[in-house]
mmCIF file as gemmi writes it, N, C-alpha and C atoms, coordinates in Angstrom:
data_model
loop_
_atom_site.group_PDB
_atom_site.id
_atom_site.type_symbol
_atom_site.label_atom_id
_atom_site.label_alt_id
_atom_site.label_comp_id
_atom_site.label_asym_id
_atom_site.label_entity_id
_atom_site.label_seq_id
_atom_site.pdbx_PDB_ins_code
_atom_site.Cartn_x
_atom_site.Cartn_y
_atom_site.Cartn_z
_atom_site.occupancy
_atom_site.B_iso_or_equiv
_atom_site.pdbx_formal_charge
_atom_site.auth_seq_id
_atom_site.auth_asym_id
_atom_site.pdbx_PDB_model_num
ATOM 1 N N . LYS Axp A 1 ? 0.826 -1.191 0 1 0 ? 1 A 1
ATOM 2 C CA . LYS Axp A 1 ? 0 0 0 1 0 ? 1 A 1
ATOM 3 C C . LYS Axp A 1 ? 0.874 1.26 0 1 0 ? 1 A 1
ATOM 4 N N . LYS Axp A 2 ? 1.946 1.235 0.752 1 0 ? 2 A 1
ATOM 5 C CA . LYS Axp A 2 ? 2.831 2.395 0.808 1 0 ? 2 A 1
ATOM 6 C C . LYS Axp A 2 ? 3.512 2.639 -0.533 1 0 ? 2 A 1
ATOM 7 N N . LEU Axp A 3 ? 3.805 1.569 -1.267 1 0 ? 3 A 1
ATOM 8 C CA . LEU Axp A 3 ? 4.449 1.711 -2.569 1 0 ? 3 A 1
ATOM 9 C C . LEU Axp A 3 ? 3.522 2.43 -3.553 1 0 ? 3 A 1
ATOM 10 N N . GLY Axp A 4 ? 2.239 2.077 -3.539 1 0 ? 4 A 1
ATOM 11 C CA . GLY Axp A 4 ? 1.281 2.749 -4.403 1 0 ? 4 A 1
ATOM 12 C C . GLY Axp A 4 ? 1.188 4.234 -4.093 1 0 ? 4 A 1
ATOM 13 N N . LEU Axp A 5 ? 1.146 4.569 -2.823 1 0 ? 5 A 1
ATOM 14 C CA . LEU Axp A 5 ? 1.086 5.97 -2.416 1 0 ? 5 A 1
ATOM 15 C C . LEU Axp A 5 ? 2.376 6.702 -2.794 1 0 ? 5 A 1
ATOM 16 N N . ALA Axp A 6 ? 3.5 6.033 -2.656 1 0 ? 6 A 1
ATOM 17 C CA . ALA Axp A 6 ? 4.774 6.648 -3.036 1 0 ? 6 A 1
ATOM 18 C C . ALA Axp A 6 ? 4.801 6.923 -4.543 1 0 ? 6 A 1
ATOM 19 N N . ARG Axp A 7 ? 4.305 5.988 -5.329 1 0 ? 7 A 1
ATOM 20 C CA . ARG Axp A 7 ? 4.248 6.202 -6.782 1 0 ? 7 A 1
ATOM 21 C C . ARG Axp A 7 ? 3.331 7.366 -7.128 1 0 ? 7 A 1
ATOM 22 N N . TYR Axp A 8 ? 2.224 7.45 -6.419 1 0 ? 8 A 1
ATOM 23 C CA . TYR Axp A 8 ? 1.308 8.574 -6.625 1 0 ? 8 A 1
ATOM 24 C C . TYR Axp A 8 ? 2.031 9.895 -6.344 1 0 ? 8 A 1
ATOM 25 N N . ARG Axp A 9 ? 2.744 9.964 -5.249 1 0 ? 9 A 1
ATOM 26 C CA . ARG Axp A 9 ? 3.449 11.195 -4.883 1 0 ? 9 A 1
ATOM 27 C C . ARG Axp A 9 ? 4.532 11.557 -5.899 1 0 ? 9 A 1
ATOM 28 N N . VAL Axp A 10 ? 5.245 10.545 -6.404 1 0 ? 10 A 1
ATOM 29 C CA . VAL Axp A 10 ? 6.253 10.806 -7.435 1 0 ? 10 A 1
ATOM 30 C C . VAL Axp A 10 ? 5.567 11.333 -8.693 1 0 ? 10 A 1
ATOM 31 N N . GLY Axp A 11 ? 4.429 10.728 -9.045 1 0 ? 11 A 1
ATOM 32 C CA . GLY Axp A 11 ? 3.676 11.198 -10.203 1 0 ? 11 A 1
ATOM 33 C C . GLY Axp A 11 ? 3.228 12.647 -10.051 1 0 ? 11 A 1
ATOM 34 N N . MET Axp A 12 ? 2.783 13.008 -8.862 1 0 ? 12 A 1
ATOM 35 C CA . MET Axp A 12 ? 2.364 14.387 -8.626 1 0 ? 12 A 1
ATOM 36 C C . MET Axp A 12 ? 3.556 15.346 -8.658 1 0 ? 12 A 1
ATOM 37 N N . THR Axp A 13 ? 4.697 14.882 -8.189 1 0 ? 13 A 1
ATOM 38 C CA . THR Axp A 13 ? 5.902 15.714 -8.249 1 0 ? 13 A 1
ATOM 39 C C . THR Axp A 13 ? 6.273 15.986 -9.696 1 0 ? 13 A 1
ATOM 40 N N . TYR Axp A 14 ? 6.241 14.939 -10.534 1 0 ? 14 A 1
ATOM 41 C CA . TYR Axp A 14 ? 6.519 15.142 -11.953 1 0 ? 14 A 1
ATOM 42 C C . TYR Axp A 14 ? 5.483 16.049 -12.601 1 0 ? 14 A 1
ATOM 43 N N . THR Axp A 15 ? 4.239 15.959 -12.167 1 0 ? 15 A 1
ATOM 44 C CA . THR Axp A 15 ? 3.203 16.861 -12.683 1 0 ? 15 A 1
ATOM 45 C C . THR Axp A 15 ? 3.566 18.31 -12.364 1 0 ? 15 A 1
ATOM 46 N N . ASN Axp A 16 ? 3.985 18.56 -11.141 1 0 ? 16 A 1
ATOM 47 C CA . ASN Axp A 16 ? 4.365 19.916 -10.735 1 0 ? 16 A 1
ATOM 48 C C . ASN Axp A 16 ? 5.598 20.423 -11.478 1 0 ? 16 A 1
ATOM 49 N N . LEU Axp A 17 ? 6.42 19.482 -11.946 1 0 ? 17 A 1
ATOM 50 C CA . LEU Axp A 17 ? 7.621 19.848 -12.707 1 0 ? 17 A 1
ATOM 51 C C . LEU Axp A 17 ? 7.344 19.937 -14.21 1 0 ? 17 A 1
ATOM 52 N N . ASN Axp A 18 ? 6.073 19.753 -14.588 1 0 ? 18 A 1
ATOM 53 C CA . ASN Axp A 18 ? 5.648 19.776 -15.998 1 0 ? 18 A 1
ATOM 54 C C . ASN Axp A 18 ? 6.293 18.668 -16.829 1 0 ? 18 A 1
ATOM 55 N N . ASN Axp A 19 ? 6.632 17.572 -16.192 1 0 ? 19 A 1
ATOM 56 C CA . ASN Axp A 19 ? 7.17 16.395 -16.883 1 0 ? 19 A 1
ATOM 57 C C . ASN Axp A 19 ? 6.034 15.375 -16.961 1 0 ? 19 A 1
ATOM 58 N N . TYR Axp A 20 ? 5.148 15.572 -17.929 1 0 ? 20 A 1
ATOM 59 C CA . TYR Axp A 20 ? 3.896 14.842 -17.953 1 0 ? 20 A 1
ATOM 60 C C . TYR Axp A 20 ? 4.034 13.371 -18.327 1 0 ? 20 A 1
ATOM 61 N N . ASP Axp A 21 ? 5.01 13.03 -19.166 1 0 ? 21 A 1
ATOM 62 C CA . ASP Axp A 21 ? 5.193 11.611 -19.504 1 0 ? 21 A 1
ATOM 63 C C . ASP Axp A 21 ? 5.589 10.8 -18.278 1 0 ? 21 A 1
ATOM 64 N N . SER Axp A 22 ? 6.515 11.321 -17.508 1 0 ? 22 A 1
ATOM 65 C CA . SER Axp A 22 ? 6.917 10.637 -16.28 1 0 ? 22 A 1
ATOM 66 C C . SER Axp A 22 ? 5.782 10.62 -15.268 1 0 ? 22 A 1
ATOM 67 N N . ALA Axp A 23 ? 5.038 11.714 -15.201 1 0 ? 23 A 1
ATOM 68 C CA . ALA Axp A 23 ? 3.891 11.777 -14.281 1 0 ? 23 A 1
ATOM 69 C C . ALA Axp A 23 ? 2.895 10.686 -14.621 1 0 ? 23 A 1
ATOM 70 N N . LYS Axp A 24 ? 2.559 10.544 -15.902 1 0 ? 24 A 1
ATOM 71 C CA . LYS Axp A 24 ? 1.602 9.521 -16.322 1 0 ? 24 A 1
ATOM 72 C C . LYS Axp A 24 ? 2.117 8.123 -15.986 1 0 ? 24 A 1
ATOM 73 N N . HIS Axp A 25 ? 3.401 7.912 -16.175 1 0 ? 25 A 1
ATOM 74 C CA . HIS Axp A 25 ? 3.99 6.602 -15.879 1 0 ? 25 A 1
ATOM 75 C C . HIS Axp A 25 ? 3.789 6.238 -14.409 1 0 ? 25 A 1
ATOM 76 N N . TYR Axp A 26 ? 4.175 7.128 -13.523 1 0 ? 26 A 1
ATOM 77 C CA . TYR Axp A 26 ? 4.071 6.833 -12.091 1 0 ? 26 A 1
ATOM 78 C C . TYR Axp A 26 ? 2.627 6.803 -11.61 1 0 ? 26 A 1
ATOM 79 N N . LEU Axp A 27 ? 1.793 7.666 -12.167 1 0 ? 27 A 1
ATOM 80 C CA . LEU Axp A 27 ? 0.378 7.64 -11.789 1 0 ? 27 A 1
ATOM 81 C C . LEU Axp A 27 ? -0.287 6.356 -12.259 1 0 ? 27 A 1
ATOM 82 N N . ASP Axp A 28 ? 0.098 5.887 -13.44 1 0 ? 28 A 1
ATOM 83 C CA . ASP Axp A 28 ? -0.451 4.624 -13.927 1 0 ? 28 A 1
ATOM 84 C C . ASP Axp A 28 ? -0.029 3.467 -13.025 1 0 ? 28 A 1
ATOM 85 N N . ARG Axp A 29 ? 1.211 3.468 -12.602 1 0 ? 29 A 1
ATOM 86 C CA . ARG Axp A 29 ? 1.684 2.415 -11.688 1 0 ? 29 A 1
ATOM 87 C C . ARG Axp A 29 ? 0.96 2.495 -10.351 1 0 ? 29 A 1
ATOM 88 N N . ALA Axp A 30 ? 0.725 3.712 -9.877 1 0 ? 30 A 1
ATOM 89 C CA . ALA Axp A 30 ? -0.019 3.893 -8.623 1 0 ? 30 A 1
ATOM 90 C C . ALA Axp A 30 ? -1.457 3.408 -8.784 1 0 ? 30 A 1
ATOM 91 N N . LEU Axp A 31 ? -2.055 3.697 -9.925 1 0 ? 31 A 1
ATOM 92 C CA . LEU Axp A 31 ? -3.422 3.255 -10.182 1 0 ? 31 A 1
ATOM 93 C C . LEU Axp A 31 ? -3.499 1.732 -10.224 1 0 ? 31 A 1
ATOM 94 N N . GLN Axp A 32 ? -2.529 1.1 -10.851 1 0 ? 32 A 1
ATOM 95 C CA . GLN Axp A 32 ? -2.514 -0.365 -10.891 1 0 ? 32 A 1
ATOM 96 C C . GLN Axp A 32 ? -2.409 -0.936 -9.482 1 0 ? 32 A 1
ATOM 97 N N . SER Axp A 33 ? -1.605 -0.313 -8.646 1 0 ? 33 A 1
ATOM 98 C CA . SER Axp A 33 ? -1.502 -0.747 -7.248 1 0 ? 33 A 1
ATOM 99 C C . SER Axp A 33 ? -2.834 -0.574 -6.532 1 0 ? 33 A 1
ATOM 100 N N . ALA Axp A 34 ? -3.477 0.56 -6.762 1 0 ? 34 A 1
ATOM 101 C CA . ALA Axp A 34 ? -4.764 0.837 -6.109 1 0 ? 34 A 1
ATOM 102 C C . ALA Axp A 34 ? -5.814 -0.191 -6.528 1 0 ? 34 A 1
ATOM 103 N N . LEU Axp A 35 ? -5.855 -0.501 -7.804 1 0 ? 35 A 1
ATOM 104 C CA . LEU Axp A 35 ? -6.828 -1.475 -8.292 1 0 ? 35 A 1
ATOM 105 C C . LEU Axp A 35 ? -6.537 -2.865 -7.73 1 0 ? 35 A 1
ATOM 106 N N . HIS Axp A 36 ? -5.259 -3.224 -7.682 1 0 ? 36 A 1
ATOM 107 C CA . HIS Axp A 36 ? -4.857 -4.531 -7.149 1 0 ? 36 A 1
ATOM 108 C C . HIS Axp A 36 ? -5.208 -4.651 -5.665 1 0 ? 36 A 1
ATOM 109 N N . LEU Axp A 37 ? -4.983 -3.578 -4.923 1 0 ? 37 A 1
ATOM 110 C CA . LEU Axp A 37 ? -5.224 -3.585 -3.48 1 0 ? 37 A 1
ATOM 111 C C . LEU Axp A 37 ? -6.662 -3.21 -3.113 1 0 ? 37 A 1
ATOM 112 N N . LYS Axp A 38 ? -7.438 -2.814 -4.125 1 0 ? 38 A 1
ATOM 113 C CA . LYS Axp A 38 ? -8.808 -2.34 -3.908 1 0 ? 38 A 1
ATOM 114 C C . LYS Axp A 38 ? -8.83 -1.146 -2.944 1 0 ? 38 A 1
ATOM 115 N N . ASP Axp A 39 ? -7.879 -0.249 -3.158 1 0 ? 39 A 1
ATOM 116 C CA . ASP Axp A 39 ? -7.747 0.973 -2.362 1 0 ? 39 A 1
ATOM 117 C C . ASP Axp A 39 ? -8.515 2.085 -3.077 1 0 ? 39 A 1
ATOM 118 N N . THR Axp A 40 ? -9.754 2.28 -2.67 1 0 ? 40 A 1
ATOM 119 C CA . THR Axp A 40 ? -10.64 3.231 -3.341 1 0 ? 40 A 1
ATOM 120 C C . THR Axp A 40 ? -10.107 4.661 -3.255 1 0 ? 40 A 1
ATOM 121 N N . LEU Axp A 41 ? -9.6 5.039 -2.114 1 0 ? 41 A 1
ATOM 122 C CA . LEU Axp A 41 ? -9.093 6.402 -1.953 1 0 ? 41 A 1
ATOM 123 C C . LEU Axp A 41 ? -7.938 6.683 -2.916 1 0 ? 41 A 1
ATOM 124 N N . LEU Axp A 42 ? -6.992 5.773 -2.994 1 0 ? 42 A 1
ATOM 125 C CA . LEU Axp A 42 ? -5.864 5.964 -3.904 1 0 ? 42 A 1
ATOM 126 C C . LEU Axp A 42 ? -6.334 5.949 -5.356 1 0 ? 42 A 1
ATOM 127 N N . GLU Axp A 43 ? -7.286 5.1 -5.67 1 0 ? 43 A 1
ATOM 128 C CA . GLU Axp A 43 ? -7.823 5.051 -7.025 1 0 ? 43 A 1
ATOM 129 C C . GLU Axp A 43 ? -8.424 6.404 -7.414 1 0 ? 43 A 1
ATOM 130 N N . VAL Axp A 44 ? -9.226 6.971 -6.541 1 0 ? 44 A 1
ATOM 131 C CA . VAL Axp A 44 ? -9.839 8.277 -6.807 1 0 ? 44 A 1
ATOM 132 C C . VAL Axp A 44 ? -8.76 9.354 -6.931 1 0 ? 44 A 1
ATOM 133 N N . ARG Axp A 45 ? -7.781 9.307 -6.072 1 0 ? 45 A 1
ATOM 134 C CA . ARG Axp A 45 ? -6.688 10.291 -6.138 1 0 ? 45 A 1
ATOM 135 C C . ARG Axp A 45 ? -5.938 10.186 -7.46 1 0 ? 45 A 1
ATOM 136 N N . CYS Axp A 46 ? -5.729 8.963 -7.943 1 0 ? 46 A 1
ATOM 137 C CA . CYS Axp A 46 ? -5.033 8.769 -9.218 1 0 ? 46 A 1
ATOM 138 C C . CYS Axp A 46 ? -5.852 9.326 -10.374 1 0 ? 46 A 1
ATOM 139 N N . TYR Axp A 47 ? -7.143 9.03 -10.4 1 0 ? 47 A 1
ATOM 140 C CA . TYR Axp A 47 ? -7.985 9.565 -11.464 1 0 ? 47 A 1
ATOM 141 C C . TYR Axp A 47 ? -7.989 11.089 -11.437 1 0 ? 47 A 1
ATOM 142 N N . ASN Axp A 48 ? -8.044 11.649 -10.254 1 0 ? 48 A 1
ATOM 143 C CA . ASN Axp A 48 ? -8.002 13.101 -10.119 1 0 ? 48 A 1
ATOM 144 C C . ASN Axp A 48 ? -6.663 13.653 -10.615 1 0 ? 48 A 1
ATOM 145 N N . ALA Axp A 49 ? -5.583 12.971 -10.298 1 0 ? 49 A 1
ATOM 146 C CA . ALA Axp A 49 ? -4.258 13.414 -10.741 1 0 ? 49 A 1
ATOM 147 C C . ALA Axp A 49 ? -4.14 13.334 -12.261 1 0 ? 49 A 1
ATOM 148 N N . PHE Axp A 50 ? -4.665 12.261 -12.848 1 0 ? 50 A 1
ATOM 149 C CA . PHE Axp A 50 ? -4.664 12.166 -14.311 1 0 ? 50 A 1
ATOM 150 C C . PHE Axp A 50 ? -5.455 13.33 -14.911 1 0 ? 50 A 1
ATOM 151 N N . ALA Axp A 51 ? -6.556 13.694 -14.28 1 0 ? 51 A 1
ATOM 152 C CA . ALA Axp A 51 ? -7.349 14.823 -14.766 1 0 ? 51 A 1
ATOM 153 C C . ALA Axp A 51 ? -6.52 16.108 -14.759 1 0 ? 51 A 1
ATOM 154 N N . TYR Axp A 52 ? -5.728 16.314 -13.714 1 0 ? 52 A 1
ATOM 155 C CA . TYR Axp A 52 ? -4.85 17.482 -13.659 1 0 ? 52 A 1
ATOM 156 C C . TYR Axp A 52 ? -3.837 17.456 -14.802 1 0 ? 52 A 1
ATOM 157 N N . VAL Axp A 53 ? -3.209 16.312 -15.005 1 0 ? 53 A 1
ATOM 158 C CA . VAL Axp A 53 ? -2.188 16.2 -16.049 1 0 ? 53 A 1
ATOM 159 C C . VAL Axp A 53 ? -2.777 16.554 -17.408 1 0 ? 53 A 1
ATOM 160 N N . TYR Axp A 54 ? -3.909 15.954 -17.729 1 0 ? 54 A 1
ATOM 161 C CA . TYR Axp A 54 ? -4.51 16.224 -19.035 1 0 ? 54 A 1
ATOM 162 C C . TYR Axp A 54 ? -5.039 17.645 -19.136 1 0 ? 54 A 1
ATOM 163 N N . ASN Axp A 55 ? -5.5 18.199 -18.036 1 0 ? 55 A 1
ATOM 164 C CA . ASN Axp A 55 ? -5.932 19.593 -18.032 1 0 ? 55 A 1
ATOM 165 C C . ASN Axp A 55 ? -4.752 20.519 -18.332 1 0 ? 55 A 1
ATOM 166 N N . TYR Axp A 56 ? -3.611 20.253 -17.694 1 0 ? 56 A 1
ATOM 167 C CA . TYR Axp A 56 ? -2.424 21.07 -17.938 1 0 ? 56 A 1
ATOM 168 C C . TYR Axp A 56 ? -1.963 20.968 -19.386 1 0 ? 56 A 1
ATOM 169 N N . GLN Axp A 57 ? -2.268 19.846 -20.028 1 0 ? 57 A 1
ATOM 170 C CA . GLN Axp A 57 ? -1.898 19.658 -21.428 1 0 ? 57 A 1
ATOM 171 C C . GLN Axp A 57 ? -3.004 20.14 -22.375 1 0 ? 57 A 1
ATOM 172 N N . SER Axp A 58 ? -4.013 20.782 -21.83 1 0 ? 58 A 1
ATOM 173 C CA . SER Axp A 58 ? -5.154 21.313 -22.588 1 0 ? 58 A 1
ATOM 174 C C . SER Axp A 58 ? -5.961 20.237 -23.297 1 0 ? 58 A 1
ATOM 175 N N . ASP Axp A 59 ? -5.931 19.016 -22.776 1 0 ? 59 A 1
ATOM 176 C CA . ASP Axp A 59 ? -6.778 17.928 -23.279 1 0 ? 59 A 1
ATOM 177 C C . ASP Axp A 59 ? -7.958 17.818 -22.316 1 0 ? 59 A 1
ATOM 178 N N . PHE Axp A 60 ? -8.898 18.722 -22.481 1 0 ? 60 A 1
ATOM 179 C CA . PHE Axp A 60 ? -9.985 18.862 -21.518 1 0 ? 60 A 1
ATOM 180 C C . PHE Axp A 60 ? -10.965 17.689 -21.565 1 0 ? 60 A 1
ATOM 181 N N . THR Axp A 61 ? -11.14 17.114 -22.741 1 0 ? 61 A 1
ATOM 182 C CA . THR Axp A 61 ? -12.051 15.97 -22.868 1 0 ? 61 A 1
ATOM 183 C C . THR Axp A 61 ? -11.555 14.795 -22.033 1 0 ? 61 A 1
ATOM 184 N N . THR Axp A 62 ? -10.285 14.48 -22.159 1 0 ? 62 A 1
ATOM 185 C CA . THR Axp A 62 ? -9.71 13.375 -21.391 1 0 ? 62 A 1
ATOM 186 C C . THR Axp A 62 ? -9.713 13.711 -19.903 1 0 ? 62 A 1
ATOM 187 N N . SER Axp A 63 ? -9.447 14.958 -19.575 1 0 ? 63 A 1
ATOM 188 C CA . SER Axp A 63 ? -9.474 15.386 -18.18 1 0 ? 63 A 1
ATOM 189 C C . SER Axp A 63 ? -10.848 15.129 -17.558 1 0 ? 63 A 1
ATOM 190 N N . ILE Axp A 64 ? -11.887 15.5 -18.279 1 0 ? 64 A 1
ATOM 191 C CA . ILE Axp A 64 ? -13.248 15.287 -17.776 1 0 ? 64 A 1
ATOM 192 C C . ILE Axp A 64 ? -13.557 13.799 -17.65 1 0 ? 64 A 1
ATOM 193 N N . GLU Axp A 65 ? -13.068 12.989 -18.588 1 0 ? 65 A 1
ATOM 194 C CA . GLU Axp A 65 ? -13.288 11.545 -18.509 1 0 ? 65 A 1
ATOM 195 C C . GLU Axp A 65 ? -12.707 10.974 -17.217 1 0 ? 65 A 1
ATOM 196 N N . TYR Axp A 66 ? -11.514 11.426 -16.853 1 0 ? 66 A 1
ATOM 197 C CA . TYR Axp A 66 ? -10.904 10.939 -15.61 1 0 ? 66 A 1
ATOM 198 C C . TYR Axp A 66 ? -11.665 11.431 -14.378 1 0 ? 66 A 1
ATOM 199 N N . LEU Axp A 67 ? -12.15 12.651 -14.426 1 0 ? 67 A 1
ATOM 200 C CA . LEU Axp A 67 ? -12.948 13.144 -13.303 1 0 ? 67 A 1
ATOM 201 C C . LEU Axp A 67 ? -14.235 12.339 -13.151 1 0 ? 67 A 1
ATOM 202 N N . LEU Axp A 68 ? -14.845 11.979 -14.272 1 0 ? 68 A 1
ATOM 203 C CA . LEU Axp A 68 ? -16.059 11.163 -14.213 1 0 ? 68 A 1
ATOM 204 C C . LEU Axp A 68 ? -15.764 9.757 -13.687 1 0 ? 68 A 1
ATOM 205 N N . LYS Axp A 69 ? -14.594 9.219 -14.017 1 0 ? 69 A 1
ATOM 206 C CA . LYS Axp A 69 ? -14.193 7.926 -13.453 1 0 ? 69 A 1
ATOM 207 C C . LYS Axp A 69 ? -14.102 8.03 -11.931 1 0 ? 69 A 1
ATOM 208 N N . ALA Axp A 70 ? -13.518 9.117 -11.46 1 0 ? 70 A 1
ATOM 209 C CA . ALA Axp A 70 ? -13.403 9.321 -10.01 1 0 ? 70 A 1
ATOM 210 C C . ALA Axp A 70 ? -14.782 9.389 -9.366 1 0 ? 70 A 1
ATOM 211 N N . VAL Axp A 71 ? -15.68 10.116 -10 1 0 ? 71 A 1
ATOM 212 C CA . VAL Axp A 71 ? -17.042 10.245 -9.477 1 0 ? 71 A 1
ATOM 213 C C . VAL Axp A 71 ? -17.729 8.88 -9.431 1 0 ? 71 A 1
ATOM 214 N N . ASN Axp A 72 ? -17.551 8.096 -10.479 1 0 ? 72 A 1
ATOM 215 C CA . ASN Axp A 72 ? -18.172 6.756 -10.519 1 0 ? 72 A 1
ATOM 216 C C . ASN Axp A 72 ? -17.646 5.848 -9.418 1 0 ? 72 A 1
ATOM 217 N N . VAL Axp A 73 ? -16.342 5.935 -9.167 1 0 ? 73 A 1
ATOM 218 C CA . VAL Axp A 73 ? -15.758 5.118 -8.087 1 0 ? 73 A 1
ATOM 219 C C . VAL Axp A 73 ? -16.316 5.555 -6.733 1 0 ? 73 A 1
ATOM 220 N N . ILE Axp A 74 ? -16.428 6.855 -6.547 1 0 ? 74 A 1
ATOM 221 C CA . ILE Axp A 74 ? -16.978 7.364 -5.285 1 0 ? 74 A 1
ATOM 222 C C . ILE Axp A 74 ? -18.417 6.929 -5.131 1 0 ? 74 A 1
ATOM 223 N N . ASP Axp A 75 ? -19.208 7.048 -6.193 1 0 ? 75 A 1
ATOM 224 C CA . ASP Axp A 75 ? -20.614 6.63 -6.129 1 0 ? 75 A 1
ATOM 225 C C . ASP Axp A 75 ? -20.75 5.148 -5.841 1 0 ? 75 A 1
ATOM 226 N N . ALA Axp A 76 ? -19.873 4.348 -6.44 1 0 ? 76 A 1
ATOM 227 C CA . ALA Axp A 76 ? -19.941 2.898 -6.244 1 0 ? 76 A 1
ATOM 228 C C . ALA Axp A 76 ? -19.541 2.483 -4.834 1 0 ? 76 A 1
ATOM 229 N N . SER Axp A 77 ? -18.719 3.301 -4.197 1 0 ? 77 A 1
ATOM 230 C CA . SER Axp A 77 ? -18.279 2.944 -2.854 1 0 ? 77 A 1
ATOM 231 C C . SER Axp A 77 ? -19.292 3.424 -1.84 1 0 ? 77 A 1
């Protein structure tokens, strides 16, 4: 569980550094950990982080898709 959270934090750090490819890589790894561990909070955080990344890249459609994924996970829980 700590490894997934650490990957999430690294992904967010890369997001803040505008290194979006690396951010996506670490966020994807964190998301895989969240799904494997059934960690709903981390899953929602990852979807939200992906939304930020795509928003910063002006891909608003994909950003909204990730936000809706987060909403669906929250509703399902």
